C-alpha positions, 0 to 999 in steps of 0.5 A, spaced: 479 468 490 482 475 490 488 478 489 492 484 490 496 486 484 501 492 486 505 496 481 509 502 480 515 500 484 522 501 482 529 505 483 529 512 484 534 517 486 534 520 493 529 526 493 525 523 488 518 521 488 514 514 486 507 512 486 505 505 488 498 502 486 494 496 488 488 493 485 484 488 488 481 483 483 476 477 484 470 475 487 469 482 491 463 484 494 466 490 498 473 492 501 474 495 508 480 498 510 486 498 506 493 499 507 501 499 505 506 496 509 514 495 508 519 491 510 527 493 509 532 488 510 534 487 517 528 490 520 521 489 522 515 490 518 512 497 519 506 500 517 506 506 512 499 508 511 492 506 512 485 508 509 478 506 511 473 505 507 470 512 508 477 514 505 480 517 512 487 516 512 492 515 517 500 515 518 505 514 523 509 520 525 515 518 521 511 518 515 506 524 515 508 529 511 511 525 505 507 519 504 499 520 501 495 514 501 488 514 497 483 510 494 478 509 489 473 504 491 469 504 484 476 501 481 478 497 487 485 501 488 489 504 493 495 508 491 501 511 495 504 517 493 511 517 496 515 524 496 522 526 498 525 519 498 531 517 502 535 511 502 532 509 508 525 508 504 528 502 501 524 496 502 519 491 499 512 495 500 506 490 501 499 492 499 493 490 504 486 490 504 480 487 508 476 484 503 469 481 503 467 476 498 461 476 494 455 472 496 458 470 503 459 474 510 467 472 509 472 478 510 479 476 508 485 479 510 489 479 503 496 481 502 499 483 495 506 479 493 510 485 495 514 490 490 521 493 491 522 500 492 530 502 492 532 509 493 540 510 491 544 514 488 
């Protein structure tokens, strides 16, 4: 099976920066779209950023300018650079990838376990 392993979370002061990374492991032939989502307490899940297999990024208007998504297809990773963080960015962040399994035509939407980001003084 495939797994998405997230790293880079933690606590940071307002105005600080963090880089999240996500690595896909397993019997992978290729990876399509990848994305980061987040969910804060008492709020709905929201999309943070997406990136296609051809490295075309997209961001919601509220995220644009502060967050940058990138990927390295050879390393099977997707990263999220977060700048000028504020307390409203506090949430559990989830990595997402659409993964084609080796030896099959199956495409599997795959989610990471989630990694905590806390922004506070």
